[in-house]
Residue frames as qw, qx, qy, qz and C-alpha x, y, z in Angstrom:
[[0.909, -0.384, -0.114, 0.118, -30.76, 4.11, 3.62],
 [0.143, 0.841, -0.437, 0.287, -27.66, 5.56, 5.24],
 [0.882, -0.095, -0.403, 0.225, -25.03, 3.18, 6.59],
 [0.483, -0.080, -0.341, 0.802, -23.05, 5.93, 8.29],
 [0.124, -0.847, -0.493, 0.153, -24.40, 8.90, 10.17],
 [0.172, -0.761, 0.135, 0.611, -21.97, 11.48, 8.78],
 [0.653, 0.752, 0.011, -0.082, -21.09, 12.85, 5.38],
 [0.820, -0.088, 0.205, 0.527, -17.75, 11.77, 3.81],
 [0.114, 0.950, -0.114, -0.267, -15.38, 14.60, 2.96],
 [0.574, 0.718, -0.393, 0.030, -12.09, 14.84, 1.00],
 [0.155, -0.599, 0.746, -0.248, -9.94, 13.48, 3.85],
 [0.785, -0.031, 0.554, -0.275, -12.01, 10.30, 4.04],
 [0.839, 0.540, 0.021, -0.060, -11.55, 9.65, 0.33],
 [0.266, 0.770, -0.557, 0.165, -7.82, 10.44, 0.65],
 [0.496, -0.419, 0.710, -0.273, -7.61, 7.88, 3.48],
 [0.886, 0.230, 0.367, -0.167, -9.27, 5.23, 1.30],
 [0.648, 0.724, -0.233, 0.037, -6.87, 6.03, -1.58],
 [0.015, -0.696, 0.682, -0.226, -3.83, 5.78, 0.70],
 [0.710, -0.196, 0.621, -0.268, -5.13, 2.46, 2.08],
 [0.883, 0.434, 0.160, -0.080, -5.56, 1.01, -1.40],
 [0.453, 0.777, -0.413, 0.147, -2.10, 2.24, -2.44],
 [0.328, -0.588, 0.693, -0.257, -0.60, 0.70, 0.71],
 [0.854, 0.034, 0.489, -0.172, -2.16, -2.69, -0.08],
 [0.772, 0.632, -0.052, 0.037, -0.90, -2.52, -3.68],
 [0.160, 0.790, -0.550, 0.216, 2.60, -1.52, -2.49],
 [0.613, -0.407, 0.635, -0.236, 2.62, -4.38, 0.06],
 [0.902, 0.226, 0.365, -0.047, 1.81, -7.00, -2.58],
 [0.576, 0.776, -0.235, 0.106, 4.33, -5.48, -5.01],
 [0.120, -0.719, 0.645, -0.228, 7.09, -5.72, -2.39],
 [0.755, -0.187, 0.597, -0.194, 6.10, -9.30, -1.48],
 [0.870, 0.468, 0.156, -0.006, 6.11, -10.40, -5.13],
 [0.380, 0.819, -0.394, 0.172, 9.47, -8.70, -5.73],
 [0.310, -0.608, 0.687, -0.250, 11.06, -10.21, -2.61],
 [0.867, -0.006, 0.458, -0.197, 9.60, -13.67, -3.26],
 [0.843, 0.525, 0.073, 0.091, 11.12, -13.84, -6.73],
 [0.010, 0.916, -0.400, -0.001, 14.46, -12.26, -5.82],
 [0.548, -0.452, 0.694, 0.114, 16.45, -15.44, -4.93],
 [0.763, 0.336, 0.542, 0.104, 15.25, -17.20, -8.09],
 [0.455, 0.889, 0.013, 0.051, 16.11, -14.27, -10.34],
 [0.182, -0.827, 0.530, 0.051, 19.57, -13.99, -8.80],
 [0.685, -0.191, 0.695, 0.104, 20.16, -17.72, -9.25],
 [0.716, 0.572, 0.384, 0.109, 19.09, -17.62, -12.90],
 [0.238, 0.953, -0.186, 0.011, 21.27, -14.58, -13.56],
 [0.268, -0.699, 0.663, 0.016, 24.29, -16.32, -12.01],
 [0.703, 0.290, -0.591, -0.269, 23.50, -19.56, -13.97],
 [0.413, -0.361, 0.737, -0.395, 23.10, -21.58, -10.78],
 [0.258, 0.060, -0.921, -0.284, 22.60, -25.31, -11.51],
 [0.130, -0.427, -0.867, 0.222, 19.72, -25.46, -8.99],
 [0.080, -0.089, -0.047, -0.992, 17.98, -22.23, -10.03],
 [0.527, -0.371, -0.536, -0.546, 14.49, -23.80, -10.02],
 [0.625, -0.405, -0.612, 0.266, 14.95, -25.09, -6.49],
 [0.274, -0.133, -0.262, 0.916, 16.22, -21.71, -5.33],
 [0.257, -0.238, -0.293, -0.890, 13.21, -20.06, -6.93],
 [0.628, -0.440, -0.584, -0.267, 10.80, -22.40, -5.15],
 [0.562, -0.304, -0.517, 0.570, 12.66, -21.93, -1.87],
 [0.088, 0.055, -0.066, 0.992, 12.30, -18.18, -2.23],
 [0.457, -0.319, -0.352, -0.751, 8.54, -18.37, -2.75],
 [0.699, -0.381, -0.605, -0.019, 7.90, -21.03, -0.11],
 [0.560, -0.292, -0.435, 0.642, 10.00, -19.26, 2.51],
 [0.093, 0.551, 0.151, 0.815, 8.60, -15.80, 1.84],
 [0.480, -0.687, -0.103, -0.536, 6.40, -15.51, 4.92],
 [0.867, -0.463, -0.132, 0.124, 8.48, -17.64, 7.27],
 [0.015, -0.954, 0.299, 0.005, 11.64, -15.56, 6.59],
 [0.531, -0.548, 0.626, 0.159, 14.32, -18.14, 7.53],
 [0.735, 0.217, 0.587, 0.260, 13.86, -20.36, 4.42],
 [0.421, 0.893, 0.130, 0.088, 13.79, -17.20, 2.30],
 [0.178, -0.878, 0.434, 0.090, 17.13, -16.09, 3.75],
 [0.675, -0.228, 0.672, 0.202, 18.50, -19.59, 3.10],
 [0.670, 0.568, 0.440, 0.189, 17.31, -19.41, -0.53],
 [0.185, 0.977, -0.109, 0.009, 18.94, -15.99, -0.88],
 [0.384, -0.681, 0.604, 0.155, 22.27, -17.33, 0.42],
 [0.736, 0.097, 0.648, 0.168, 21.91, -20.39, -1.81],
 [0.567, 0.793, 0.215, 0.055, 21.44, -18.18, -4.88],
 [0.093, 0.925, -0.368, 0.030, 24.82, -16.54, -4.19],
 [0.764, -0.403, 0.493, 0.099, 26.59, -19.79, -3.27],
 [0.194, 0.590, -0.683, -0.384, 29.45, -20.72, -5.54],
 [0.912, 0.100, 0.154, -0.365, 28.02, -23.75, -7.26],
 [0.381, 0.565, -0.731, -0.036, 31.37, -25.44, -7.82],
 [0.935, -0.242, 0.149, -0.213, 31.02, -29.13, -7.11],
 [0.025, 0.652, -0.756, -0.045, 34.28, -30.91, -6.48],
 [0.978, 0.057, -0.089, -0.180, 34.35, -34.48, -7.72],
 [0.445, -0.685, 0.570, 0.090, 37.30, -36.16, -6.03],
 [0.847, 0.148, 0.480, 0.172, 37.40, -38.82, -8.75],
 [0.587, 0.733, 0.151, 0.308, 38.54, -36.18, -11.23],
 [0.310, -0.902, 0.249, 0.167, 41.32, -34.64, -9.16],
 [0.560, 0.672, -0.484, 0.028, 44.78, -34.77, -10.76],
 [0.917, -0.120, -0.279, 0.259, 47.29, -37.42, -9.81],
 [0.552, -0.744, 0.025, 0.377, 50.10, -36.46, -7.44],
 [0.565, -0.165, 0.387, 0.710, 52.67, -36.12, -10.22],
 [0.258, 0.533, 0.538, 0.600, 50.39, -34.01, -12.42],
 [0.200, -0.842, -0.393, 0.312, 49.80, -31.13, -10.03],
 [0.390, 0.448, 0.117, 0.796, 50.37, -27.69, -11.49],
 [0.183, -0.574, -0.402, 0.690, 50.34, -24.46, -9.60],
 [0.309, 0.889, 0.290, -0.171, 48.92, -21.23, -10.95],
 [0.096, -0.809, 0.405, 0.415, 52.46, -20.00, -11.72],
 [0.405, -0.199, 0.819, 0.355, 53.22, -23.13, -13.81],
 [0.549, 0.576, 0.598, -0.097, 50.15, -22.86, -16.02],
 [0.429, 0.171, 0.452, 0.763, 50.65, -21.72, -19.61],
 [0.006, -0.715, -0.477, -0.512, 47.57, -19.49, -19.71],
 [0.069, 0.393, -0.327, 0.856, 48.49, -17.75, -16.47],
 [0.629, -0.399, 0.019, -0.667, 45.28, -18.81, -14.70],
 [0.163, 0.208, -0.942, 0.207, 45.68, -22.47, -13.97],
 [0.595, -0.402, -0.631, -0.294, 43.23, -24.78, -12.34],
 [0.393, -0.650, 0.286, -0.585, 42.15, -23.82, -8.85],
 [0.933, -0.299, 0.083, -0.184, 41.87, -27.40, -7.67],
 [0.876, 0.272, -0.223, 0.331, 45.25, -28.41, -9.01],
 [0.244, 0.587, -0.385, 0.669, 46.94, -25.77, -6.87],
 [0.656, -0.583, 0.127, -0.462, 45.29, -26.96, -3.68],
 [0.239, 0.446, -0.839, 0.202, 47.93, -28.90, -1.72],
 [0.487, -0.140, 0.676, -0.535, 45.43, -30.38, 0.74],
 [0.834, 0.305, 0.236, -0.394, 43.55, -32.13, -2.07],
 [0.348, 0.644, -0.623, -0.277, 46.58, -33.24, -4.07],
 [0.043, 0.249, -0.966, 0.046, 46.87, -36.73, -2.60],
 [0.611, 0.102, 0.466, -0.632, 43.15, -37.37, -2.29],
 [0.773, 0.369, -0.276, -0.436, 42.81, -39.11, -5.64],
 [0.406, 0.362, -0.834, 0.095, 45.50, -41.71, -4.86],
 [0.213, -0.078, 0.797, -0.559, 43.92, -42.53, -1.51],
 [0.684, 0.248, 0.199, -0.656, 40.49, -42.76, -3.09],
 [0.694, 0.393, -0.529, -0.290, 41.69, -45.10, -5.84],
 [0.209, 0.269, -0.898, 0.278, 43.34, -47.32, -3.24],
 [0.376, 0.057, 0.667, -0.641, 40.15, -47.48, -1.18],
 [0.708, 0.297, -0.120, -0.630, 37.92, -48.18, -4.17],
 [0.597, 0.326, -0.719, -0.146, 39.81, -51.39, -5.02],
 [0.033, 0.168, -0.878, 0.446, 39.68, -52.77, -1.46],
 [0.571, -0.413, -0.602, -0.374, 36.81, -54.91, -0.32],
 [0.431, -0.621, 0.330, -0.565, 35.62, -54.40, 3.24],
 [0.265, 0.200, -0.917, 0.222, 36.92, -57.03, 5.63],
 [0.625, -0.479, -0.543, -0.291, 34.41, -59.14, 7.49],
 [0.165, -0.513, 0.500, -0.678, 34.05, -58.04, 11.05],
 [0.246, -0.138, -0.936, 0.212, 33.41, -60.62, 13.81],
 [0.422, -0.608, -0.427, -0.519, 29.86, -60.51, 15.12],
 [0.128, -0.458, 0.531, -0.701, 29.59, -59.12, 18.63],
 [0.682, -0.267, 0.349, -0.584, 28.53, -61.37, 21.44],
 [0.933, -0.010, 0.339, -0.118, 29.71, -64.77, 20.28],
 [0.519, -0.282, 0.656, 0.471, 32.00, -66.89, 18.19],
 [0.349, 0.507, -0.345, -0.708, 32.17, -66.37, 14.48]]
């Protein structure tokens, strides 16, 4: 029983080999690209490395979420907690620090007064607002 009406030669077998190698190369590239954001995040000790890894795999075929996961893996994971900012009188600049480096946040003039304002707002209770459309 012959399924084809011609005899296969060396070029046909070479075509099959190239096709199989192309499929293997495609899956290798997909696996490498899918895991890339997660590996970068783990290498950079990102606090959300597991989420970046999942975002890389989930967004692999839709491209945009994969690009987002790749950017997220490189994102500087510094979280600024305004409750821990120095007081206004305790601000040091990089030149004033003993070790020569200093704290990055303490040299930021825009954030220097944020802790005082935050402490003042935390102690205040919200005032009751009159209800619209009638007497209180």
